[in-house]
Each structure stands twice: as structure tokens, then as C-alpha cells.
Steps between C-alpha positions, in 0.01 A plus 500: 500500500876564504654249259838345589797548267643183347870425444690238313801382705615176337540360149567140388549392140532167314510603141595362158779760481627471851462303825476748787403865511833657408580249224153559352557873521850496354376298202194721456692821520752370248222381261600132519235252388418191698310335215653175388405177322270277709693239697231368733357271236549417130348791313635403157147415367357836606488812291612681814833379639614790723392622840606713797617205720661570837855380439620159622712662773179530697504186716144392591622253761647788697148622570292178488629164621556215251231305679244777466584624153279249309203636700527876408501718197826657390341828601544403872882502518509817292253671733674383817841618367364842403314548833814395689707767325233768554481426873878511540505826298243645737692369805206291614560159655172303554673240717564762772142634491229424757174335400325831537748675266457223237121543530546852359680392189292397200581344165358601160632308201413600144510210253330445165554131465590400851598128493394423139840352426460256790146408395614442140773263629245301705283454189798391298591235761145379518436471126832335426432216751717636784213550747713379793730793443220755541528720815287434797456882505371516142177675604619754765809587307306544182280753675644847428449619859772257615772744394405748772469215747845375420655845571298548820598154627866537414540821700227463760293804390153481660328799339285468195645260236336565167554448123409766254455347148393759247715402210791725414390761758512246787812624679415867445165433652660296787719802582201729468300289749796491736517880482133518585538268797778704652347835403184417691684358803386137460861374514830682536715280277431308181709264288375562147613444145469250221619164376426294198659193338305432173782351292344161429397321178122534514508859621745583220273324253196689622659843448635385165143414388408859586768623257620768747858368555805581297615230257775674297786512746578144602850551356556815700312481832639816647336699214163325524316743730449815307251743652409804288718387210337486159608141444373358828282188460402404849604460865753259652375276776697531830517407862623657821421633848520859630388568861499800733475585871233765521432675831350791671729798457544606861570142607768479229660825607484412874699186445746677274416303176631604168202626293513445121190695443139563591175372337298814440208375292335196344211445266353227288234509229335251256401547141241228518588435136666173399667193651848584362483812276522863610252760390696700250406846628716447813261693724482247792879459542521880492224529757682263739811724475292817551325350802834395657640849452183648652548291811861600512391865471750552215456661161617306194793741466640378835590154359859464392501136390247238379550123521321387186312170477665474151432141402624527134171384359399730212169626621583522876800722446304743287199503731724557811670787320156639422391459866815684623423788273145513637614478864784749481381733223779733392740354758500169322768609249721627792459186706783246490409130540612155418387141468683247724351223285747579230764346729320232692198403288152487651476324838119517488350595835841587647576767238363793699715418798800465274431851365457645849832349611686653197323835558594517873866421420495754218371756748771410752786532246351775274550272198203411282534155331476466121263324266721287287440369144311809383696484169236677291224668711136451398385843373189456717719447807652841503578569865827496689566130581870561601607282204833320506687631804412598858483867579589720796171621631391643838177326584278652768176340389426203274205296373505124449242403244352156438245353261342155512282243318131554586522873440671576834724802556695601807746781593716576802649844579839489676686786664852559629542545872791715615 
């Protein structure tokens, strides 16, 4: 069967280092960190006091009414704002569409924690004797699937409305499934991407108990996220939303849409190994990359840029480096790549979408973003991470790599469209 080609025509970004696509990209290209001291609650009693918070200039009430705000997660206004920007960028206006047209637009949201912050707040109100302040929507809003429903209801999209929650690969998988739906002709347009808002006391405490978060840089937040650096000591928790308009290529061309790039391949594997740890050989992340390249019908040498998962945890950075060497063989040492998490922290299930957004904008401008804070490279992380400053780079093909708890691995192949 002839498979349809799949284009990306709109990007929206609500990021710790910039509100809006171009602000996000300007900061990323310049290597500016969005990590700061936690302001959403008093973190003075925590070992970890920094996070990648979306800056206070983001006004939630612009996207969710004051009356409705107590009944939704912070992820909802971020998702709505990001989708709104992506739709405008793609020159799509749902309010002018017929019911039949809206039936052909689906929503796939990738989110690791969904509305965990909302649920935590409801428990706090209940157990501190403020039961009357609990939301009447405690149950439906606390269900992770509500995030996709909120987006669909806001814009009137009547195609499928699904959540993908596979940990840190959630938004990569959501985009992969959107690609599959369009490729096979099920729908012609998908709104896909990721959102997470995990900066809340209990969530922070839970990650702290796992000893996988940085604790050394409370005095210098912008230096806290340090992928591939010898002195890294863990990731920085973050939030944000990155969404895309993904549509069938010929439809996009017929309506004269600007095309950022094309999804050429997608693959996902599982190590079936451990709840949180990676298998140290790196074989399954490598296999996901190889399978995505196989679907794209590209040799490893065709890839110009790699968006690393790059969490800044000691083992993960080394294992990912090992996986890249396995997947790309001799080309690994010629392959430029970077970790966006060095600038925004780790937005959990939304991280893959964040990396794809940066990669598409890098492809557009022929500028590869840097990995900041690599002051002293780990000898076992010896590839080209574009340390320090962005670099002029013509990118025809790129891979966005993601790794998650539960032994999950996913990779997307992106291509330039002339």
C-alpha cells in the first residue's frame, strides 16, 4: 500500500526559556538557560531548590478563565496556548471549519504525569481540612486522558482524542502515532505534542528520594543541568508544552502551508529490564534508532544532527552515548548533536516534543543549538555534543532520540522539505 507522506506545518512552544516559538528558539540558539529557583512553592526545605519553570510572564488566565482555573491542571493552559500558536503558525482556524473538517482532525497528547499537580493539590486541601475547596472535577481532571479532551473541546476537534503516557518518551510516541495515523490515511491532520507540569512538592520529593536530581547548584540554577559533563549529578525537573500541526503532505502543499519538515520514520523498543534503570549495554535505544532509520530508508551516514535525550544523570548519559555509537557505527564521531535539557531542564513526557521543536527550527535556520554547561566532558561521553555555543550546520536529516522509565526507547527521523 502506498503510504502517505507526513509534514509538520505548525509549531507552538511554552518553555522555561521562552514563551512562544521564536522566543524559545532565540534563547535555545543563544544557549540561555531557563532554569531558576523554584517560585511556585517554598522549596527551602528541599535538597533540590531549582527547576525549569515556565516564567511568570505566562498568564494562565489568558487561556483558562478564573472561574475554571481551580478545576484544571496547570498543564491545560500551557497546552491550549501552545496549540493555539501552532494552529496560527499553520494558518488553520478551527472556528471557520465545518463539522466534517473538524471530524478529520485528531489530537494526540504526550504526557508523563498528566494532571498529577492538580491531584496533589486536591489531596493537600482534603488532608488539611479544606474539603469544601476541593474541585467538583477532582476525578475527571485527575484522569490523565482529560488533557486531550481539554484540547479537543477548546478547538472543536472531533477526530480521535488520545493521551500517550509512556514516561519520558510520551510526546515522541504521540508524534509517532500521529505520523502513523496520517501515513495510513486514517486522518489527514493531527494536533500532537507534549505537555507536563510536574513542579509540585510531592513530585519533587519523590524524585529526590530516587537520588537522580541535581542538588549541587541551588546557588547557580542556570548551571544546574549539565549533560555529558564529568561533574553532573542529576537532572533538573521542568515543565512546558510543545505542540505541532502534523498533516498529510499533499494537503499541506495544496493549501500553501509552510512546511518545517517531514517525519520520515519512527520506532520504539523496550528493554524489559528495570522500572527506572537502563540496561548498560545500550542495545535497545540503539535498535530503536536503527529501526527508525530503516523505515526512513536512510543509512546512518545521512543523519546530520541528533537531538539527544541527555538528562545529565551519570549512567543515562554514558549509556545513551554508547547507544549512539552502536546505532551509527563509525558515523557517530562525525555526528553533531545536543541536549536541549541543558537549557530547559527535563519536562518529563514533553521532552521529546521540545527536542523536535528545537530540531525543526535548527533545520530551518541551519543553526544547531548548543549543549551548555559541559565544563569538563566525561571521558566516557566523547562524542560531539556542540558544547558551549551554537554552530552553523546544514541539516537535511535529523534524529530525535528519547529514553524513558520502564525500559522504553523511541526515535523519530525528521527531514528537510525544499
